[in-house]
C-alpha positions, 0 to 999 in steps of 0.5 A: 539483538543489535542486528534486530535493532538495526533492521527495525530502525531501517524498516521504520525510516521514512523517505521524504524524497518522493515527489508530490504533495501530501493528500488532503483529508478530503482527498483521502476520504474520497479515495477511501470511499472509491475503494470501498465502492470498488470492493463492494461491487466485486472489483478486487484481486484474489490471492489466487489471482496474484499467485498466477500473476507472479508465476508469469514474472 
């Protein structure tokens, strides 16, 4: 049980060392809108495509 706790504790640790600024609410909403439009127009990667790509690694 202590091993499970240690893994869970490490998993939820946040990394505040990344460079950059947080997104504003407006930026986040624009990204979501752009992503939705991209998905609706068929620009996405299927599971099969990902598996084929992984085989090339």
